[in-house]
N, C-alpha and C positions, 0 to 999 in steps of 0.2 A: 289415661285410665282405661283398662278393658270393660267392655260391656257387661253389665249385670246379667245374670240370667235368672228371670224370674220363674221359681219353682211352681206356680200356680197357672203357668201359661195354658197347660192343656186343659186343667178345670175351668179356667176363664172361657177357653174356647166353646166347652160343653155348655156354659151357663150363656153364651152368647147365642147359640143355637136354640136355646130355651127361651130365648127372648128375655131372659133377665137384664142384660146389658146390650146396649147397642154396639155394632161394630167398631164405631168411632171411640165408645168407652173401651171396648177390648185394646184397641191399639194404645191407647192412653195408659191403660193400666198394664198391659205387658211390658211397656217401656220405661215403667218406674223401678227405682231402687226399692227393695222389699226390705232392706235393712231398717233398723229404728233410727232413722235420720229424717228430717225435714227437707224437703225439695222446694225451691222457690219457683212459684209460677209466674209472679209478677211482684211489683215493688211492695206490695201489701198483702200478699196471698201467698200461703205456704201449704204444702200437702204433704201428710204422712201416710202411707199404705203398709199394712202388714196384716198377716194371719193372726186370728185371736190366740190367747193363751189357754182358752177352754180346754177340758179334756173330751169335749164332745167328739163323736166320730167323725161328723162333718164340721170342719173348722171354718169359722165365719171370716170373712175378707173384710177388714176395717178399713176406712178410708177417713182421714181427719184434715179438715182445712181450718187454717188459723189466719186470722187477721188482726191488725191493730185499730181498724175502722179510721184510718187515715185516707186512704184512696176511696173508701166505701162508706155509704150510709145503709143502715138496716131498715128495711121497710117490711110492713104486713102487707101481702097482697092477696085479695080475694078474686075467687072466680067471678063473683056477682059485679066486680069492677069491669068485667068484659061481657056482661050479659049471660053469663052461665052459672049453674049452680055447683058445677065442679069439673075440674079439668086436671089433665095431667101437670105436674110439676114444671116438666119441659115445655108444655105450650104456655103457662102462666108467666114463666120466666121470659121466654121470647117475646111475648105481648108486653110486658112490663121493660123491656130492655134491659134487664138484670143481667149481672156478671155470674152470681151464683144463688141458687134458689133450693131449699129443702122444704119438704112437707112441714106442716106446724101443728094446726089444731086437730083434736079428735072431732068426730061427728057422729051423729046418730044414724038410725036405719033410713031416714030420709034424706040424708044428705046434708042436713044441717050442721053447721059448727056449734060446739060445745063450749060454754066457758067465756070469760072475759076477751074482747076484742077490743084494741085501741088502735086506730088507724090515723095518721096524720094529727094526732091530740084529740080525736074525737073517739068517745066511748060508743062503739058499734054494738056492743053486746055486755051486759052485766057479768059480775062475778059469779060463778056457780060456789056456793058455799058448803055444799054438802058432799059427802062421799070420800072414797079414799084414793081416788084417782088423780083428780086435777087439783093438787095440793098446792102448786105453785105458779109463779108468774116469771116469764120473760120479759124484761121491759128495756126500752132504750130511749134515753132523752138527748139533748144535742151533744153532750161530751161523753156519756158514759152508758155501759150495759150493767144491767142487774138482773140477778135471779133473788126472788124473795117468797116467801111462804104466802099464802093467800090471805093469812091473818094479819101479817106485818105489811102487807104491800099497800103503799098510798100512791094513788096516781099521781100527784103534784104536776111535775113538768114532764111527765112521760108523753112521747111522741107516738112511739110504737109499743105494742105489748099483745101478748097472748097467753091465756092460762092453760096450762098443760100439768103433765105429772106422770109419775110421782117425781118429787124432788130425790136425786140420786147422792149427790153431794152437797155438804154445808159446812161452811169454814174448813175445808180440807179434809173433812172426816165423812165415811160413808154414813149416810141415814139410815137409821136401823129401823125394824118394824115393817118393812115393804113385805107383804103377803104373797104377791104374785111372784110365783118362782118358775113360771112356764118359759119355754125358749121362744124366741122370736125375731125377726128381723127388727132392727131397731134404727131410729133416729134421734140424735142427741143435740143440745146445745150446753155449752160449758163456758165457764170464766176461768182463766188459769193465772197463776200467781202474778202475771205481770198486766191484768186486766185486759189480756186480749180475748176475743171471741173465737172459740173454737166449735166447729160443727163436725159432727161424725155419724157416719151412716155404715151399716153393715149390708153387704150385698150377696150373702150366700142365700141360696133359694132352698137350703135346708136347714133344719134345727134353728140356728140363730143363737144368741146370749139371754142368759137369764138376766135378773137384775143385780145380783151379787157378783156375777161375771162383768157385768158392765162396769159397776163400782171400782173391780180391780183395774180393768182397763183404764179408766179415766183417771185414777191416782197413779198410774204409771209415770215415773220420773221424766220421760220424754213428752208426757200430755200435761200433768200437773194441775189438774182442775182443782180449783177452790169452791166452786159452785157448779152444779150440773141439774139439768131438768130433762125430763124424758119426753119428746116429742111423740106424736102418733106413729105407731110400729105396724108390723106386720105385713100385709097387702099395700098399707098406704105409705109405706117407707120407700122414699125416691128423692134423688138428687140431680140438679142439672148444673154443668158449667159451660159456660160460653168460652169460646177461644179467645174472644175481643174483650179482654180486661185491660185495666190500665196498666200500661208499660210490661205487657205480657213477653214473656221469655219466648225467643224464637222457636217455632216447633210446636207450641202449646196446641193442643187439639181439643175439640169440644167432648165434653164426658157426660154420659146420661146413663144413671144407675136407674132402672125402670122399677116401677110398682105395679102390683095388679090393680089396684083401684084408683080411681080419679079421686081428687081431693077438692075441699072447698077452700082452703087457706094455705098459703105458704110464706115462709119467711124468706126475704131477698136480700142480697147485696147489690146496691145499686152505685155503679160508678158515680162519685161526687161531680156536681157540674163542672166544676173548674177543671177537672181531669177529662171530661168529655169534650171540652172546648180546645184543649191541646191538640 
């Protein structure tokens, strides 16, 4: 099969010069197939990359990562675990020896995370009950992932969890009544029809997506989200992929989509111990 030409190569090179992406990320993105098809990165991690369907002048670049959570376990990692208030997601990911990390919680002007945080089964922070933003919880127990409204969420056997929002998709339908219509860079977590975890990030430094546009992207047949939650976005939106993941494909390269701001909390995929020992 011939090499696919990435129509965004020159644009990506420009972004790289503007420090939106590291050069390692540029190489990884430029070699990716930009058709609507998933690419295997390892035994339990897939990648789909494409331009958004938005009519905006500056089309956002979307990267979706999908896992069955067979080779990985989800963890909430905090900068305070490493003696810092905030850090880049790439730094957090490397210190935690994680395979993939994305920014998670919102935070205040002092850099303190907002809303519920559960780490290793311990409630680090309580639920924020008011407001129209932090309306949902992303939670993990030993066997599955859940996205629930803050009113319906029960801690139960939750091992890892964060509060964020707004909730974008519920039971396969777009959530109505979201008032914020601004364009911004976005970080998203969703659960698809087969209960796989999908993490999405936009990496355009211009424009971005509105929430209705995001809902359209997440409901696309190739993604198939049945539940989705918005994580912190804008300057906080960032992702890091390590090249050393379980059963990685030959030639897999590190990917770092850089944000403007350091963050206090990230969602990480850590290789399960049994895979680390192999």
